[in-house]
Structures are given as structure tokens and as C-alpha cells.
C-alpha positions in Angstrom: 0.0 0.0 0.0 2.6 2.6 0.9 0.9 5.7 2.0 -1.5 6.2 4.9 -4.8 8.0 4.3 -4.8 9.2 7.9 -5.4 11.8 9.2 -8.5 12.7 7.2 -12.2 13.2 7.5 -14.4 10.5 6.0 -17.8 11.9 5.1 -20.4 9.2 4.5 -22.3 9.5 1.2 -26.0 10.3 1.5 -27.0 6.8 0.3 -25.1 5.1 3.1 -27.7 2.7 4.6 -25.7 1.4 7.6 -27.4 3.2 10.6 -24.0 3.4 12.3 -22.6 5.6 9.5 -25.6 7.4 8.0 -24.7 11.1 7.7 -21.5 10.7 9.7 -18.1 12.5 9.8 -15.4 10.0 10.8 -12.0 11.2 12.0 -9.6 8.7 10.4 -6.9 8.4 13.0 -4.8 5.4 11.7 -4.6 3.6 8.4 -2.2 0.9 7.2 -2.1 -2.5 5.5 -3.6 -4.0 8.7 -6.7 -1.8 8.4 -8.0 1.5 9.7 -9.2 3.1 12.9 -11.4 6.1 13.2 -13.9 8.0 15.4 -17.3 9.3 14.4 -17.2 12.9 15.6 -20.8 14.0 15.1 -22.8 11.6 17.2 -23.5 12.8 20.7 -25.0 10.1 22.9 -28.5 11.0 23.8 -29.0 9.7 27.3 -31.0 10.3 30.4 -29.6 9.2 33.6 -26.1 8.9 34.9 -23.0 7.9 33.0 -20.7 5.7 35.1 -17.0 6.0 34.6 -14.8 3.4 36.2 -11.7 5.0 37.7 -9.6 4.2 40.8 -10.2 6.0 43.1 -13.8 6.6 42.0 -14.9 10.0 40.7 -18.4 11.4 40.7 -19.7 14.6 39.1 -23.0 16.3 39.3 -22.2 18.1 36.0 -23.9 16.9 32.8 -21.3 15.0 30.9 -21.6 14.8 27.1 -20.5 11.5 25.7 -19.9 10.9 22.0 -20.4 7.6 20.1 -17.2 7.0 18.2 -18.5 3.9 16.3 -20.0 0.5 16.7 -16.8 -1.4 17.6 -16.0 -2.0 21.3 -18.6 0.4 22.9 -17.2 -0.4 26.3 -13.8 1.3 25.4 -13.4 5.0 25.7 -11.0 7.7 24.5 -10.6 11.3 25.2 -10.3 13.4 22.0 -8.3 16.6 22.8 -8.5 19.5 20.4 -5.7 21.5 21.8 -2.0 21.3 22.6 -2.1 19.2 25.7 -0.9 22.1 27.9 0.4 20.7 31.1 -0.6 17.2 29.9 2.9 16.2 28.6 2.8 13.3 31.0 -0.4 12.0 29.6 -0.4 9.0 27.2 -1.8 9.7 23.8 -1.5 9.8 20.1 -1.1 12.8 17.9 -3.6 12.7 15.1 -3.1 16.1 13.5 -2.1 19.6 14.5 -3.7 20.3 17.8 -5.6 17.1 17.8 -4.7 14.2 20.1 -6.3 11.0 21.3 -5.7 9.8 24.8 -6.7 6.9 27.1 -5.2 8.6 30.1 -7.1 8.1 33.4 -5.7 11.4 34.6 -7.2 13.3 31.6 -10.5 11.5 32.1 -10.4 12.5 35.8 -9.9 16.2 34.6 -12.7 15.9 32.1 -15.0 14.9 35.0 -13.8 17.7 37.2 -15.5 21.1 37.9 -13.4 22.9 35.2 -12.7 20.4 32.3 -10.1 21.2 29.7 -11.6 23.0 26.7 -11.9 21.2 23.4 -12.1 17.8 25.0 -14.6 15.0 24.4 -15.2 11.6 25.9 -15.8 9.2 23.1 -17.0 5.6 23.4 -16.5 2.9 20.7 -14.8 3.3 17.4 -15.1 2.7 13.7 -12.8 0.0 12.4 -12.0 -1.5 9.0 -10.1 -4.7 8.2 -7.3 -5.0 5.6 -8.4 -3.5 2.3 -12.0 -2.8 3.6 -11.8 1.0 3.7 -10.0 1.1 0.3 -12.9 -1.0 -1.2 -15.5 1.3 0.4 -13.7 4.4 -1.0 -13.5 2.7 -4.5 -17.3 2.1 -4.2 -17.7 5.9 -3.5 -19.2 5.2 0.0 -17.1 8.0 1.5 -15.8 11.4 0.5 -12.4 12.4 2.0 -11.4 15.8 3.2 -8.8 17.5 5.4 -9.1 17.3 9.1 -10.5 20.5 10.6 -10.3 20.7 14.4 -12.4 23.8 14.4 -15.2 22.0 12.6 -15.2 19.2 15.2 -15.4 21.4 18.2 -17.3 24.5 17.0 -20.0 23.2 14.6 -23.2 21.8 16.1 -23.1 18.0 15.6 -26.4 17.9 13.6 -24.8 20.4 11.1 -21.3 18.9 10.9 -21.8 16.4 8.1 -23.5 18.9 5.8 -21.1 21.7 6.6 -18.1 19.4 5.9 -19.5 18.3 2.5 -20.3 21.9 1.5 -16.7 22.9 2.4 -15.7 20.5 -0.4 -17.9 22.5 -2.8 -20.5 19.8 -3.0 -24.2 19.8 -2.4 -25.1 16.8 -0.2 -28.5 16.4 -2.0 -26.8 16.0 -5.4 -24.3 13.3 -4.4 -24.6 9.8 -5.8 -22.7 6.7 -5.0 -21.1 4.9 -8.0 -22.8 1.8 -9.3 -19.5 -0.2 -9.5 -19.4 -3.9 -9.9 -18.8 -5.8 -6.6 
């Protein structure tokens, strides 16, 4: 294969029928011969009740915590998406995805996220989107996804229900006019 497609935004085509990916923007974090890993960035979890986060020692918060659905794979796993230089967080484990965009599994960062003054541009994401070897390439060939540059500002400053359409329009396309190819499979 040679070159990685990550980092990039994957924008689902309007005809995508899989409910996990209908009208989604996926932040493609890793891509190689072994497959691909990404996080849906425009699916807030709609929940009533309390979200339980397992940390030792336990942490509780009375603040409403927004949780995001990163994809259908391993919904019990969580990440913290950080849209800023991790100031004072040098010790935190994480992966740089793009400029000012990091992914962390640090319990310390999660603890800060639950605290009274959470770091700005930070999201708790559960689950992820994954592709096996060659699967994403096949979906791209079938025109299931549009690709665009990662835009941190779009992730954190665009309402989630407008993110997909906004990202497609930034490519100069009209979401209502897009069609998937009728390739032979």
C-alpha cells in the first residue's frame, strides 16, 4: 500500500444505509495495510440518567457529561479526544492525530474531564469505527465516502447535527446532489 490516508475526515455518502454511519463524519486516526481506525465525531450520545466511569479511586460529578459515540466497535472502550495542545498534559499518554488534535486513554485526563473545570476542546468518546485490511479502500472505491482535510475547528465549533452537511459543503459539493457509484462488486 505505501501511503496512509490518515489523518483525514471520511464523510459518508447520503445513500449510506448502515445506521452506524448514516450522515457521519469520521476522523480517520490510523490507516495501514492492517486496516483502519477512526472515530465518528458528530454523534452525541442521547441519554437520560447517569454515566458511570470506572476510575480508581472513583470520581463522581453532578455536572452533565456529554458522551460521544465513536462507532459501533467495542462500545465499552473509551478515548478522550483533545483538540488543543495538551498544555500541562505532557505526561499523559496519547497519540497525535493532526495539528492540535490528540487521542488519549489517560485516566488522569479522564479525571480532569469529569472535574469542575474540564479542559476546553475535550470529548469523551466511546466505541470506534474499524476496517479490516483493504476494507476501507474497497469502500472508497465504491464511493461510499468522501475524504477531506481534518479541521479541528469543525469538530469542536460546529453543532453535531450540522457537521456532516457543513463538511461536505466545504468541499464545494451539495449533499443532496451526491450519488454513489454503481460499481461492480
